[in-house]
C-alpha positions as CSV (number, residue, x, y, z in Angstrom):
1,M,-25.9,-23.9,22.5
2,A,-25.9,-26.7,20.1
3,R,-22.7,-27.5,18.1
4,P,-24.0,-26.3,14.7
5,D,-25.0,-23.0,16.4
6,K,-21.5,-22.6,17.8
7,A,-20.0,-23.3,14.4
8,A,-22.3,-20.7,12.8
9,T,-21.3,-18.2,15.5
10,V,-17.6,-18.8,15.0
11,A,-18.0,-18.4,11.2
12,E,-20.0,-15.2,11.7
13,L,-17.3,-13.7,14.1
14,A,-14.5,-14.9,11.8
15,G,-16.3,-13.1,8.9
16,K,-16.6,-9.9,11.0
17,F,-12.8,-10.1,11.8
18,R,-12.0,-10.4,8.0
19,D,-14.5,-7.7,6.9
20,S,-13.3,-5.1,9.4
21,N,-10.2,-3.0,9.1
22,A,-9.8,-2.9,12.9
23,A,-11.3,-4.5,16.0
24,V,-11.1,-3.4,19.7
25,L,-11.6,-5.9,22.5
26,T,-13.3,-4.5,25.6
27,E,-14.6,-5.7,29.0
28,Y,-18.0,-4.4,29.8
29,R,-18.5,-5.7,33.4
30,G,-20.9,-3.4,35.3
31,L,-22.5,-1.7,32.3
32,T,-26.3,-1.7,32.0
33,V,-28.2,-2.7,28.8
34,A,-29.1,1.0,28.4
35,Q,-25.4,2.0,28.6
36,L,-24.4,-0.7,26.0
37,T,-27.2,0.6,23.7
38,Q,-25.9,4.1,24.1
39,L,-22.3,2.9,23.3
40,R,-23.5,1.1,20.2
41,S,-25.4,4.1,18.9
42,S,-22.4,6.4,19.6
43,I,-20.0,4.4,17.4
44,A,-22.6,3.1,14.9
45,D,-21.3,5.1,12.0
46,H,-17.9,3.5,12.2
47,A,-18.2,0.2,14.1
48,S,-20.6,-2.5,15.3
49,Y,-20.3,-3.5,19.0
50,T,-20.9,-7.2,19.7
51,V,-21.0,-9.0,23.0
52,V,-19.0,-12.2,22.5
53,K,-18.3,-15.5,24.2
54,N,-14.5,-15.8,24.9
55,T,-14.0,-19.4,23.6
56,L,-15.9,-18.8,20.4
57,T,-14.1,-15.5,19.8
58,K,-10.8,-17.3,20.3
59,L,-11.7,-19.8,17.7
60,A,-13.0,-17.2,15.3
61,A,-10.0,-15.0,15.7
62,R,-7.7,-17.9,15.1
63,E,-9.7,-18.8,12.0
64,A,-9.4,-15.3,10.7
65,G,-5.7,-15.1,11.4
66,V,-6.0,-12.6,14.2
67,T,-3.6,-13.2,17.1
68,A,-3.9,-9.8,18.8
69,F,-6.5,-11.1,21.4
70,D,-4.4,-14.2,22.5
71,G,-4.5,-14.2,26.3
72,Q,-6.9,-11.3,26.6
73,L,-10.2,-13.1,26.3
74,A,-11.3,-13.3,29.9
75,G,-14.3,-11.9,31.7
76,P,-17.3,-10.4,30.0
77,S,-16.0,-9.4,26.6
78,A,-17.3,-7.4,23.7
79,V,-15.6,-6.5,20.4
80,A,-16.0,-3.3,18.4
81,F,-15.7,-4.4,14.7
82,I,-14.6,-1.2,12.9
83,T,-15.5,-0.9,9.3
84,G,-15.4,2.9,9.1
85,D,-12.8,5.4,10.3
86,P,-10.7,3.7,13.0
87,V,-9.8,7.1,14.6
88,E,-13.4,8.1,15.0
89,A,-14.4,4.7,16.4
90,A,-11.4,4.8,18.9
91,K,-12.6,8.3,19.9
92,G,-16.1,7.1,20.5
93,L,-14.8,4.2,22.7
94,R,-12.4,6.4,24.6
95,D,-15.0,9.1,25.3
96,F,-17.6,6.5,26.4
97,A,-15.0,4.9,28.7
98,R,-14.2,8.3,30.2
99,A,-17.9,8.8,31.0
100,N,-18.4,5.1,32.0
101,P,-15.3,3.7,33.7
102,A,-16.8,0.2,33.7
103,L,-15.9,-0.1,30.0
104,V,-12.3,-1.3,29.9
105,I,-10.4,-1.2,26.6
106,K,-8.1,-4.2,26.6
107,G,-6.5,-4.1,23.2
108,G,-7.1,-4.3,19.5
109,V,-6.0,-5.0,16.0
110,L,-5.6,-2.5,13.2
111,D,-4.9,-3.7,9.6
112,G,-3.5,-7.0,11.0
113,N,-1.3,-5.4,13.6
114,A,-1.9,-5.9,17.3
115,M,-2.5,-2.8,19.4
116,S,-2.3,-2.2,23.1
117,A,-4.9,-0.2,25.1
118,D,-2.5,2.7,25.2
119,E,-2.0,2.6,21.4
120,I,-5.7,2.7,20.9
121,R,-5.9,5.8,23.2
122,Q,-3.1,7.4,21.0
123,L,-5.1,6.5,17.9
124,A,-8.1,8.2,19.5
125,D,-6.0,11.4,20.0
126,L,-5.3,11.6,16.2
127,E,-7.4,13.9,14.0
128,S,-10.0,12.3,11.8
129,R,-9.2,11.1,8.3
130,E,-11.2,14.0,6.8
131,V,-9.3,16.6,8.8
132,L,-5.9,15.0,7.8
133,L,-7.0,14.9,4.2
134,A,-8.1,18.5,4.3
135,K,-4.7,19.5,5.8
136,M,-2.9,17.5,3.2
137,A,-4.9,19.1,0.4
138,G,-4.2,22.6,1.8
139,A,-0.5,21.8,1.9
140,M,-0.5,20.5,-1.7
141,K,-2.4,23.6,-2.9
142,A,0.1,25.9,-1.1
143,S,3.0,23.9,-2.8
144,L,1.3,24.3,-6.2
145,N,0.8,28.0,-5.7
146,N,4.4,28.3,-4.6
147,A,5.6,26.4,-7.7
148,A,3.5,28.5,-10.0
149,Y,5.0,31.7,-8.4
150,L,8.5,30.3,-8.8
151,F,7.9,29.5,-12.5
152,A,6.3,32.9,-13.2
153,A,8.9,35.0,-11.2
154,P,11.7,34.8,-13.8
155,L,9.4,35.8,-16.6
156,A,8.0,38.7,-14.6
157,K,11.6,39.8,-13.7
158,A,12.7,39.6,-17.3
159,A,9.7,41.7,-18.4
160,R,10.5,44.3,-15.7
161,A,14.1,44.4,-16.9
162,V,13.1,44.9,-20.5
163,D,10.7,47.6,-19.6
164,A,13.3,49.4,-17.5
165,L,15.8,49.2,-20.4
166,R,13.2,50.5,-22.8
167,Q,12.4,53.5,-20.5
168,K,16.1,54.2,-20.1
169,L,16.7,54.2,-23.8
170,E,13.7,56.5,-24.4
171,T,15.0,59.1,-21.9
172,E,18.6,59.0,-23.3
173,A,17.5,59.1,-27.0
174,P,18.8,62.2,-29.0
175,V,16.3,64.9,-29.6
176,A,15.6,65.6,-33.4
177,G,17.3,68.8,-34.7
178,G,19.8,68.9,-31.9
179,D,23.6,69.4,-32.3
180,V,24.3,65.7,-32.5
181,Q,26.0,64.7,-35.8
182,D,25.3,61.5,-37.7
183,V,28.3,59.3,-37.4
184,T,29.5,56.7,-40.0
185,V,31.7,53.8,-38.8
186,T,34.4,52.8,-41.3
187,D,36.2,49.4,-41.4
188,D,39.1,50.8,-39.2
189,A,36.5,51.4,-36.5
190,E,37.1,55.1,-36.6
191,A,34.1,57.3,-36.3
192,V,34.0,59.9,-39.1
193,P,31.3,62.5,-39.3
194,A,29.0,61.8,-42.2
195,S,29.4,65.3,-43.6
196,V,33.2,64.8,-44.1
197,E,34.1,63.4,-47.5
198,S,37.2,61.2,-47.9
């Protein structure tokens, strides 16, 4: 490859490192072209899978400020540049590696942080972003419903207490024409029947 072509390849790879929110380094020794095509299509919604030259990738990673692949670029290498959901891309790579043991996940980088192969497998075990967002929305809705109930409860309790007091007063109210006398209260707080004149 001529020098300008190498520089263009390094610039292209550096751009992919910068534009992706994650990248996973793999070794694909022993995979057929058909298997690589199948892998590319299985992760196409979240990542692009690129077979790379180690020396040029080293230069591109350094240019992009990625140090996660230092010392790992050996053998036939390919990088999954993830621009979509990192969890779904990691699941796609993990599932493909289970079915095709020739694919070896070596490491990766997520939001500038280096990740080991085990950490990528743990990432693959997480639920997808959509599921986590749905769970969070459900928890928030439950919290809002609970808060609304807590705000409404004292008002409802007060209304029930007023209603109970009203019913109690209605049942204890004197019956008209009964033998209860009208009572007048004087300044000395003595109750004097209204019919008695002072």
